[in-house]
C-alpha positions in Angstrom: -13.6 23.5 -80.9 -11.6 20.5 -82.5 -14.1 17.9 -80.5 -17.0 19.7 -81.6 -16.3 19.0 -84.8 -15.5 16.3 -85.0 -18.7 14.9 -83.9 -21.1 17.3 -86.2 -19.5 15.1 -88.6 -20.1 12.4 -87.0 -23.6 12.8 -86.8 -23.6 13.8 -90.3 -22.1 10.7 -91.5 -24.4 8.7 -88.8 -27.6 10.0 -90.1 -26.9 9.7 -93.8 -26.0 6.6 -93.8 -29.7 5.9 -91.2 -31.3 7.3 -93.9 -29.6 4.8 -96.6 -30.2 1.8 -94.7 -34.3 0.4 -94.5 -36.4 1.2 -92.3 -37.0 -1.6 -89.6 -40.4 -2.9 -89.3 -42.4 -1.2 -86.5 -42.6 -3.5 -82.5 -44.6 -5.7 -82.4 -47.1 -4.8 -79.1 -46.6 -6.4 -76.2 -49.1 -9.5 -75.9 -49.8 -11.0 -72.4 -47.6 -13.6 -71.8 -49.5 -17.2 -73.1 -49.2 -20.5 -71.9 -45.9 -22.6 -73.2 -47.0 -24.8 -75.3 -46.2 -28.7 -74.3 -44.0 -30.5 -77.0 -46.6 -33.4 -78.6 -45.6 -37.0 -78.6 -44.1 -38.8 -81.4 -46.8 -40.9 -83.0 -45.7 -44.6 -83.0 -43.2 -45.6 -86.3 -42.7 -49.4 -85.4 -44.6 -52.3 -84.0 -44.4 -53.0 -80.3 -44.0 -55.9 -78.4 -47.5 -56.4 -77.8 -48.4 -55.9 -81.0 -46.1 -58.3 -82.7 -47.7 -61.0 -79.8 -50.7 -60.1 -80.6 -49.5 -61.4 -84.6 -48.3 -63.9 -83.1 -50.8 -65.4 -81.7 -52.9 -65.2 -84.3 -50.7 -66.3 -86.9 -48.8 -69.0 -85.6 -46.0 -70.6 -87.1 -48.4 -73.1 -88.6 -47.1 -76.2 -90.4 -44.0 -77.3 -88.9 -42.4 -80.7 -90.3 -40.7 -83.2 -88.2 -37.5 -82.1 -89.5 -38.1 -79.0 -88.1 -38.9 -76.7 -90.8 -42.4 -75.5 -92.1 -44.3 -75.4 -95.2 -46.7 -73.5 -97.0 -50.1 -74.3 -96.6 -53.9 -72.8 -98.7 -55.7 -70.4 -97.2 -58.0 -71.4 -95.0 -61.4 -69.9 -96.4 -60.4 -70.4 -100.0 -58.7 -73.7 -100.0 -56.3 -72.4 -102.3 -54.7 -69.1 -102.5 -53.0 -67.5 -100.8 -51.0 -70.0 -100.2 -49.1 -69.1 -96.3 -46.4 -70.1 -94.9 -44.3 -69.1 -91.2 -45.6 -66.3 -89.6 -48.7 -65.2 -92.1 -46.2 -64.4 -95.4 -47.7 -64.2 -98.4 -47.0 -63.4 -101.7 -44.9 -63.8 -104.2 -42.6 -67.5 -104.6 -44.4 -68.9 -101.7 -47.4 -72.0 -102.7 -47.5 -75.6 -102.6 -44.0 -77.1 -101.7 -42.7 -73.9 -99.9 -40.5 -74.9 -97.2 -38.6 -72.5 -95.2 -36.8 -73.0 -91.5 -37.5 -70.9 -88.6 -35.1 -68.5 -89.0 -36.4 -67.4 -92.1 -39.8 -67.9 -90.9 -38.6 -64.6 -88.2 -36.5 -63.1 -90.6 -39.6 -62.7 -92.9 -41.7 -61.5 -90.3 -39.4 -58.7 -88.9 -39.0 -57.5 -92.6 -43.4 -57.4 -92.9 -43.8 -55.9 -89.8 -41.4 -52.7 -91.0 -43.2 -52.5 -93.9 -46.3 -52.2 -92.8 -45.8 -50.4 -89.5 -44.8 -47.9 -92.1 -48.1 -48.3 -94.3 -49.8 -47.8 -90.7 -47.8 -44.0 -89.8 -48.6 -42.9 -93.3 -52.2 -43.9 -93.1 -52.7 -42.2 -90.0 -50.6 -39.1 -90.5 -50.4 -36.6 -87.8 -52.9 -38.0 -86.1 -52.4 -38.5 -81.8 -51.9 -42.4 -81.9 -51.0 -44.3 -78.5 -48.9 -47.5 -78.7 -51.8 -49.6 -78.2 -53.5 -47.7 -80.9 -50.4 -47.9 -83.4 -49.4 -52.0 -82.8 -53.8 -52.9 -82.9 -53.4 -51.3 -86.5 -50.2 -52.7 -87.7 -51.9 -56.4 -86.8 -55.0 -55.6 -88.6 -53.3 -54.1 -91.4 -51.3 -57.3 -91.3 -54.0 -59.6 -91.6 -56.1 -57.5 -94.2 -53.6 -55.2 -96.2 -57.0 -52.4 -96.0 -55.5 -49.3 -93.8 -55.5 -47.1 -96.0 -59.3 -47.7 -97.1 -60.8 -48.5 -93.6 -63.7 -46.7 -92.2 -61.2 -47.1 -88.5 -58.6 -45.2 -90.1 -60.9 -42.5 -91.1 -62.5 -42.3 -87.9 -59.1 -42.4 -85.4 -57.3 -39.7 -87.6 -61.4 -37.7 -86.7 -60.0 -38.8 -82.9 -63.4 -40.6 -83.2 -61.3 -43.9 -81.3 -64.5 -45.4 -79.9 -66.3 -45.2 -83.1 -62.6 -46.8 -84.5 -62.6 -49.1 -82.5 -66.1 -50.7 -82.9 -65.2 -51.1 -86.7 -62.4 -54.0 -86.2 -65.7 -56.1 -85.3 -66.7 -55.7 -89.4 -63.8 -57.3 -91.0 -64.7 -60.6 -89.4 -65.2 -62.6 -93.1 -63.0 -64.6 -95.7 -64.1 -65.6 -98.7 -67.9 -64.9 -97.8 -68.3 -66.8 -94.3 -68.0 -65.2 -91.7 -64.6 -66.8 -89.5 -64.7 -67.5 -85.9 -61.2 -67.2 -86.0 -61.2 -63.6 -87.0 -64.0 -62.9 -84.5 -61.7 -63.6 -81.8 -58.4 -61.5 -83.5 -60.7 -58.6 -83.9 -61.7 -58.5 -80.5 -58.2 -58.9 -79.9 -57.1 -56.1 -81.4 -60.6 -54.0 -80.4 -58.8 -54.2 -76.7 -55.5 -53.4 -77.8 -56.9 -50.7 -79.5 -58.4 -49.1 -76.4 -55.3 -49.3 -74.4 -54.6 -45.6 -74.7 
């Protein structure tokens, strides 16, 4: 008898506690098993060796003096601004008479590549991008500064990779003139881009 009264008292307490507790949501209906989704590969965020080599090939570390240092030179298209030094560095503090060591040229390139890669990654967002495509676009942006507004970026983001590759060839003019060096550079960038 003592056992049954304890049992019924416990049952009353459980029922009272259950009535005040929130009702759990109904269980979701069982669905057919789905295939696991493979993890998405991370898009590149840093330029790779092929991209660095391409930039160095076309920028060159020009105007080496007999003392081993490098001097700034005028833009080939304008004969003036923007003045360039080292591996294609331009900007404040670079003009006639600017002289850098090889170490300064290399350090500036490394610094600039981080910035240009960050710009490209931001412009591409979460669009699927291979290392070759990323490298080609950093090289393009390093030369043009146009990654945010270029049609090739819009085409890449929409997955139209063949059309995007053709866009490189439209960026071959400087100072209103078609530049053979830019033609060669855009062809090389497009080749690297196509190596998906």
